[in-house]
C-alpha positions in Angstrom: 135.6 85.5 -30.4 135.0 82.4 -28.3 132.4 82.8 -25.6 131.5 80.3 -22.8 128.4 80.7 -20.7 127.8 78.5 -17.6 124.3 77.9 -16.3 123.7 76.2 -13.0 120.2 77.4 -11.9 116.8 75.8 -12.0 115.2 79.3 -12.4 113.5 79.2 -15.8 114.0 83.0 -16.3 117.7 82.8 -15.8 118.1 79.8 -18.1 115.9 81.5 -20.8 118.0 84.6 -20.6 121.2 82.6 -20.9 120.0 81.0 -24.1 118.8 84.4 -25.4 122.2 85.9 -24.8 123.9 82.9 -26.5 121.6 83.4 -29.5 122.4 87.1 -29.6 126.1 86.4 -29.6 125.7 83.8 -32.4 124.0 86.5 -34.5 127.1 88.6 -34.0 129.2 85.7 -35.5 130.8 84.7 -32.2 131.4 81.1 -31.3 129.3 80.3 -28.2 129.3 77.3 -25.9 126.7 77.0 -23.1 127.7 74.5 -20.3 124.7 73.3 -18.3 125.4 72.2 -14.7 123.3 70.9 -11.9 119.5 71.3 -12.1 119.5 73.1 -15.4 120.7 70.0 -17.3 117.0 69.1 -17.5 116.2 72.4 -19.2 113.3 71.0 -21.3 111.3 70.5 -18.1 111.9 74.1 -17.0 110.3 75.4 -20.2 107.0 77.2 -19.9 104.7 79.5 -21.9 106.2 82.5 -20.0 109.8 81.3 -20.4 110.1 79.1 -23.6 113.5 77.7 -22.7 113.1 74.8 -25.1 112.4 77.1 -28.1 115.6 79.2 -27.3 117.6 76.0 -26.9 116.5 74.7 -30.3 117.4 78.0 -31.9 120.8 78.0 -30.2 121.7 74.5 -31.4 120.3 75.0 -34.9 122.5 78.2 -35.1 125.6 76.1 -34.5 125.9 76.9 -30.8 127.6 74.2 -28.7 125.6 72.8 -25.8 127.4 70.8 -23.2 126.3 69.2 -19.9 
């Protein structure tokens, strides 16, 4: 199944959960694309200890997820 997720929030928790959901879908052998729009394009700056967005994004791309902005 092909899945597309669209993120357009600068809320770190929302973006972190978007990447977590994408990673879960990749584990289920789905093809996943996350499209980043607006303020979440700079997702690395939104990463924190509480919401490690950057770690989830790295896992997503290393697991063959497609990241578009």
